[in-house]
C-alpha positions as CSV (number, residue, x, y, z in Angstrom):
1,M,16.0,-25.3,3.6
2,T,17.8,-24.4,0.5
3,I,18.6,-20.4,0.0
4,F,18.9,-19.3,-3.9
5,E,20.5,-16.0,-5.0
6,V,18.2,-13.6,-6.7
7,P,19.3,-11.5,-10.1
8,R,19.1,-7.9,-10.1
9,Q,18.9,-8.3,-13.8
10,Y,15.3,-9.5,-15.1
11,P,15.7,-13.1,-16.5
12,S,15.5,-13.2,-20.5
13,P,12.0,-14.3,-21.5
14,L,11.9,-18.2,-22.0
15,R,11.5,-19.1,-25.4
16,W,8.1,-20.9,-26.6
17,D,9.5,-23.5,-28.4
18,D,13.1,-24.1,-26.0
19,R,13.1,-27.6,-24.7
20,V,9.2,-27.5,-24.2
21,R,8.0,-29.2,-27.5
22,N,5.8,-32.3,-28.1
23,G,7.4,-35.6,-28.5
24,K,10.4,-34.6,-26.3
25,E,11.5,-36.3,-23.2
26,P,10.8,-33.2,-20.5
27,D,13.9,-31.2,-19.8
28,Y,14.8,-30.4,-16.0
29,R,16.0,-27.2,-16.9
30,T,12.6,-26.0,-18.0
31,P,11.5,-25.8,-14.7
32,S,14.4,-24.6,-13.2
33,A,14.3,-21.9,-15.5
34,I,10.5,-21.4,-14.4
35,A,11.3,-21.5,-10.8
36,R,14.5,-19.1,-11.4
37,R,12.3,-16.7,-12.7
38,L,9.3,-16.9,-10.5
39,H,12.2,-16.2,-7.2
40,F,12.8,-13.0,-9.8
41,A,9.5,-11.8,-9.3
42,L,8.7,-12.4,-6.1
43,A,11.8,-10.9,-4.8
44,H,10.9,-7.6,-7.0
45,Q,7.3,-7.3,-7.0
46,R,7.9,-5.1,-4.0
47,K,4.9,-2.7,-3.2
48,L,5.0,1.1,-2.8
49,V,2.2,1.4,0.3
50,F,2.4,5.1,1.0
51,M,3.6,8.3,-0.8
52,R,2.4,11.7,0.4
53,S,3.7,15.4,0.5
54,T,2.6,18.8,2.0
55,S,1.8,21.7,-0.3
56,A,5.2,23.8,-1.1
57,A,3.3,27.1,-0.5
58,S,2.3,25.9,3.0
59,P,4.7,23.6,4.8
60,P,4.3,21.6,8.1
61,Q,4.2,24.1,11.1
62,S,6.0,22.9,14.4
63,I,4.0,21.5,17.1
64,G,5.0,20.6,20.6
65,G,4.2,17.1,21.8
66,T,3.3,14.4,19.6
67,T,1.0,14.9,16.5
68,T,-0.3,12.5,14.0
69,P,-1.0,13.9,10.8
70,W,-0.9,11.0,8.3
71,Y,-3.0,7.5,8.5
72,W,-2.4,4.4,5.7
73,T,-3.2,1.2,5.5
74,F,-1.5,-1.4,3.3
75,R,-1.5,-5.1,2.9
76,T,1.6,-6.9,2.1
77,G,2.9,-9.4,-0.4
78,E,4.4,-12.6,-0.4
79,N,7.7,-12.9,1.0
80,T,11.1,-14.5,-0.6
81,E,12.4,-15.6,3.4
82,S,11.0,-17.8,6.1
83,G,8.8,-16.4,8.3
84,S,8.3,-12.4,9.6
85,T,11.0,-11.2,7.4
86,I,9.1,-8.5,5.1
87,R,11.3,-5.2,5.8
88,L,9.3,-1.8,5.2
89,R,11.8,1.7,4.7
90,A,10.7,5.0,4.9
91,K,11.9,8.0,3.4
92,A,10.9,11.6,5.1
93,L,11.9,15.0,4.0
94,M,12.0,16.8,7.1
95,L,12.5,20.5,7.7
96,P,14.6,22.0,10.6
97,A,12.6,22.3,14.2
98,G,10.6,25.8,14.4
99,N,10.7,26.3,17.9
100,G,13.7,27.1,20.1
101,S,12.4,24.8,23.2
102,A,12.9,21.4,21.1
103,T,15.6,19.4,21.9
104,D,15.2,16.1,20.3
105,P,13.4,16.9,17.1
106,R,12.1,13.0,15.4
107,F,9.1,10.9,13.9
108,V,8.0,7.2,14.1
109,L,6.0,5.1,11.9
110,N,3.5,2.8,13.9
111,I,3.6,-0.1,11.4
112,G,0.4,-2.5,13.7
113,G,1.7,-3.2,16.3
114,L,5.3,-2.5,15.2
115,T,7.6,0.6,15.6
116,S,10.3,1.7,13.1
117,E,13.7,3.0,14.2
118,V,13.1,6.9,14.9
119,G,13.9,9.4,12.1
120,R,15.8,12.5,13.5
121,Y,17.0,16.0,12.3
122,S,18.3,17.7,15.2
123,F,18.4,21.3,13.6
124,I,16.5,24.4,15.0
125,D,15.3,27.5,12.1
126,T,12.1,29.2,12.8
127,S,12.2,30.4,9.4
128,P,13.9,27.7,7.2
129,S,14.0,27.7,3.5
130,Y,13.8,24.5,1.6
131,D,17.4,23.9,0.5
132,Q,17.6,23.0,4.4
133,L,15.8,19.8,3.6
134,A,16.9,16.6,5.0
135,L,16.8,13.1,4.0
136,V,16.0,10.5,6.9
137,E,15.4,7.0,6.3
138,V,14.1,4.2,9.1
139,V,13.3,1.1,8.5
140,T,10.5,-1.3,10.1
141,T,11.3,-5.1,10.3
142,A,9.4,-8.1,11.0
143,L,6.9,-7.5,8.9
144,A,4.4,-11.1,8.0
145,P,3.3,-12.0,4.3
146,D,0.2,-11.2,3.2
147,T,-1.0,-9.4,6.4
148,V,-2.8,-6.4,6.8
149,Y,-1.1,-3.6,8.7
150,S,-3.2,0.0,10.1
151,C,0.1,2.6,9.9
152,S,0.4,6.0,11.0
153,L,3.1,8.9,11.3
154,D,3.9,10.5,14.9
155,V,5.9,13.5,14.6
156,I,7.0,14.2,18.1
157,D,9.2,17.7,20.0
158,F,8.4,20.1,16.9
159,A,9.6,18.2,14.2
160,R,8.7,18.6,10.6
161,V,8.2,16.3,8.1
162,V,7.5,17.5,4.6
163,S,7.3,14.3,2.9
164,L,7.0,10.6,3.3
165,T,7.7,7.8,0.9
166,C,7.3,3.7,2.1
167,Y,8.2,0.8,0.3
168,E,8.7,-3.2,0.8
169,E,12.5,-3.7,0.3
170,V,13.6,-6.4,-2.3
171,V,15.7,-9.2,-0.8
172,S,18.9,-10.5,-2.7
173,G,17.5,-14.4,-1.7
174,A,14.9,-16.7,-2.3
175,D,14.8,-19.1,0.9
176,T,12.5,-22.3,0.4
177,A,11.5,-22.4,3.8
178,A,9.1,-19.6,3.0
179,A,5.6,-20.1,2.0
180,S,5.7,-19.7,-2.1
181,V,9.3,-20.2,-2.6
182,T,10.2,-23.1,-5.4
183,D,12.8,-25.5,-4.6
184,R,15.0,-25.5,-7.9
185,S,17.3,-28.4,-6.8
186,Q,14.7,-30.6,-7.3
187,F,14.7,-30.2,-10.7
188,S,17.8,-32.2,-11.6
189,V,19.5,-34.6,-14.4
190,G,17.8,-37.6,-14.2
191,S,15.3,-36.8,-11.5
192,E,11.3,-37.6,-11.8
193,V,9.1,-35.0,-12.9
194,T,6.1,-34.9,-11.3
195,D,2.6,-33.5,-10.8
196,A,3.2,-32.1,-7.4
197,Q,6.2,-30.1,-8.7
198,H,4.3,-28.8,-11.9
199,Q,1.1,-28.5,-9.0
200,E,3.8,-25.9,-6.6
201,L,5.0,-23.7,-9.5
202,A,1.1,-23.1,-10.6
203,T,0.4,-22.5,-7.0
204,D,3.1,-20.3,-6.2
205,T,3.0,-18.3,-9.7
206,H,-0.8,-17.6,-8.9
207,E,-0.4,-16.5,-5.0
208,I,2.2,-14.1,-6.4
209,W,-0.5,-12.6,-9.0
210,K,-3.3,-12.6,-5.8
211,H,-1.7,-11.1,-3.0
212,C,1.3,-8.8,-4.5
213,G,-0.7,-6.4,-6.3
214,A,-0.4,-2.6,-6.4
215,H,-1.4,-0.1,-3.5
216,L,-3.6,2.1,-5.5
217,L,-4.5,4.8,-3.2
218,S,-3.4,6.7,0.3
219,L,-5.5,9.7,0.8
220,T,-4.9,11.4,4.1
221,P,-5.3,15.3,4.5
222,D,-2.3,17.5,4.9
223,T,-2.6,18.0,8.6
224,A,-4.4,16.5,11.8
225,A,-6.1,19.7,11.6
226,G,-7.1,18.8,8.2
227,V,-9.4,15.9,8.6
228,W,-12.5,15.7,6.4
229,T,-15.7,16.4,8.2
230,S,-19.7,16.0,7.2
231,T,-22.5,17.2,9.1
232,A,-24.7,17.0,6.2
233,T,-27.6,14.7,5.6
234,G,-27.2,14.4,1.9
235,L,-23.9,13.4,0.3
236,E,-21.2,15.4,-0.5
237,N,-17.9,15.1,-2.6
238,M,-15.5,14.6,0.5
239,L,-12.4,16.5,-1.1
240,D,-14.2,19.7,-1.5
241,N,-17.0,19.5,1.1
242,T,-19.2,20.4,-1.8
243,A,-22.4,18.9,-3.4
244,S,-20.7,17.8,-6.5
245,T,-21.8,14.5,-6.3
246,T,-22.6,13.7,-10.0
247,V,-19.1,12.3,-10.8
248,G,-17.0,13.6,-13.7
249,P,-13.4,14.0,-15.3
250,H,-13.3,17.6,-13.4
251,T,-14.5,16.3,-10.0
252,P,-12.3,15.9,-7.5
253,G,-11.1,12.3,-7.0
254,H,-8.7,9.8,-8.4
255,N,-8.0,8.2,-11.8
256,F,-7.4,4.2,-10.8
257,L,-5.0,2.9,-13.4
258,G,-5.9,-0.6,-13.7
259,T,-5.0,-1.3,-17.4
260,Y,-3.3,-4.9,-18.0
261,K,-3.6,-5.9,-14.4
262,N,-7.3,-7.6,-14.7
263,P,-7.3,-11.1,-15.4
264,Q,-7.4,-12.7,-19.1
265,H,-11.2,-13.8,-18.3
266,T,-12.6,-10.8,-17.1
267,D,-12.6,-6.7,-17.0
268,N,-13.1,-6.7,-13.4
269,L,-10.1,-5.9,-11.1
270,A,-10.4,-7.2,-7.4
271,C,-9.7,-4.4,-5.2
272,V,-10.2,-4.0,-1.2
273,L,-10.9,-0.3,-0.2
274,F,-10.1,0.8,3.6
275,V,-11.4,3.8,5.3
276,Y,-10.3,5.0,9.2
277,G,-13.1,7.2,10.4
278,N,-15.3,7.9,13.3
279,S,-18.9,9.3,14.0
280,T,-20.2,11.4,17.1
281,N,-23.3,8.7,16.7
282,D,-21.8,5.0,16.6
283,T,-24.9,4.2,14.3
284,D,-24.2,6.6,11.5
285,G,-21.9,7.6,9.1
286,Q,-21.3,6.9,5.4
287,I,-18.9,6.8,2.4
288,I,-18.9,5.7,-0.6
289,L,-16.6,5.3,-3.6
290,K,-18.2,6.3,-6.7
291,D,-17.8,6.4,-10.7
292,S,-20.0,7.9,-13.5
293,G,-21.9,4.3,-13.2
294,G,-23.0,4.2,-9.8
295,N,-21.7,3.3,-6.5
296,L,-18.3,1.0,-6.3
297,A,-18.1,0.8,-2.9
298,S,-19.8,1.6,0.4
299,I,-19.2,1.7,4.2
300,T,-21.1,2.7,6.9
301,N,-22.2,2.9,10.9
302,F,-18.7,4.5,11.9
303,D,-18.2,3.8,15.9
304,T,-17.6,7.0,18.2
305,T,-14.1,5.9,18.3
306,A,-11.5,6.0,15.0
307,E,-11.1,2.9,13.5
308,W,-10.4,1.1,10.2
309,K,-13.4,-0.5,8.0
310,S,-12.9,-2.4,4.8
311,T,-15.0,-4.0,2.2
312,T,-14.3,-5.3,-1.5
313,F,-15.0,-3.8,-4.8
314,N,-14.2,-4.2,-8.8
315,L,-12.3,-2.2,-10.9
316,D,-12.8,-2.0,-14.6
317,G,-9.3,-3.2,-15.6
318,S,-10.4,-2.2,-19.1
319,L,-10.3,1.5,-18.9
320,S,-6.8,3.3,-19.0
321,A,-8.2,5.9,-16.3
322,H,-11.1,4.5,-14.0
323,K,-12.6,7.8,-12.6
324,A,-14.5,7.5,-9.0
325,D,-15.2,10.1,-6.2
326,F,-15.2,9.1,-2.4
327,Q,-18.5,11.0,-1.2
328,F,-19.5,11.0,2.2
329,Q,-22.7,12.3,4.6
330,A,-23.1,11.9,8.4
331,V,-26.7,10.5,7.5
332,S,-29.2,11.5,10.2
333,G,-28.4,15.1,11.2
334,G,-26.9,16.3,14.6
335,E,-24.0,14.4,14.3
336,T,-20.4,14.7,12.8
337,L,-18.8,12.5,10.6
338,K,-14.8,12.5,10.3
339,I,-12.6,10.6,7.9
340,F,-8.9,10.3,8.6
341,A,-7.8,8.1,5.7
342,C,-8.7,6.1,2.7
343,D,-6.9,3.4,0.9
344,V,-6.9,1.4,-1.9
345,Y,-5.1,-1.8,-3.3
346,E,-5.2,-4.7,-5.4
347,Y,-5.9,-8.0,-3.4
348,V,-7.8,-11.7,-4.5
349,A,-8.3,-13.4,-1.3
């Protein structure tokens, strides 16, 4: 096991004519420099995996007990340390609790089977102002690389979380015990240059590209009471519960920014759609992601118990903004479909 320090500043680009020339003896400094830049990319290619803020005009109300207003899912990237070592840091803005009976206003994040540190703002004010906002940070450790995590925010004992941002932390070292870290010490004066070394550099770089893609969307209501609900037998735009099902630039939806993220050989940007929902009829319920050309992705048959369901699809990486809307329906009639969250991220299996 070897640990290499990862620089904070971006390494200078490799010159195309620097030691890599036909007719010249291979120089160990070239693959060593490539590995150093690879470690930099791996350590710093960390994802923002959730960001949500409530409206300033209607801050969250204090609620006793435990409420779960926000859900999301994400996939971790590759790691630079051995084992399950990816750290997720969350920054929340909190207002004082709004009920005098509160004893320990707090929140926690549920990340798969893991629980974050507890975030607290032990202050009570039934009529707070925004100059009383407090920044509270919590950390969740021991996340495995290249793994899907379903997440939720639990707000407890009248606490008020106004906004939340979660991201993977950058680490300062590259440990060769990790799956995608190349041992730079193998490139030294007089050492052999082998196909296996070339293959390792190529494979590691490819894994970063496939598994460290951006988290593109986390869509969840302001509050637990604001879940998107459909009882319709025909499709409706999910965000405004209307029949605005012809996707246009002004219909409620999302602009996905995929420019320069697609592979060189295709405009297809590989993505995954996750949806958290349930239906009062476990064979019904449909949600689609649709652009002006038709359906991009579709998920059906939600269970009576809320569950995460997923499907793969492609965005158009040639577009500066790929506009798409979420549309849903209860399907057969007489039942109710509820959607708690929708997430989209880039990923190639």
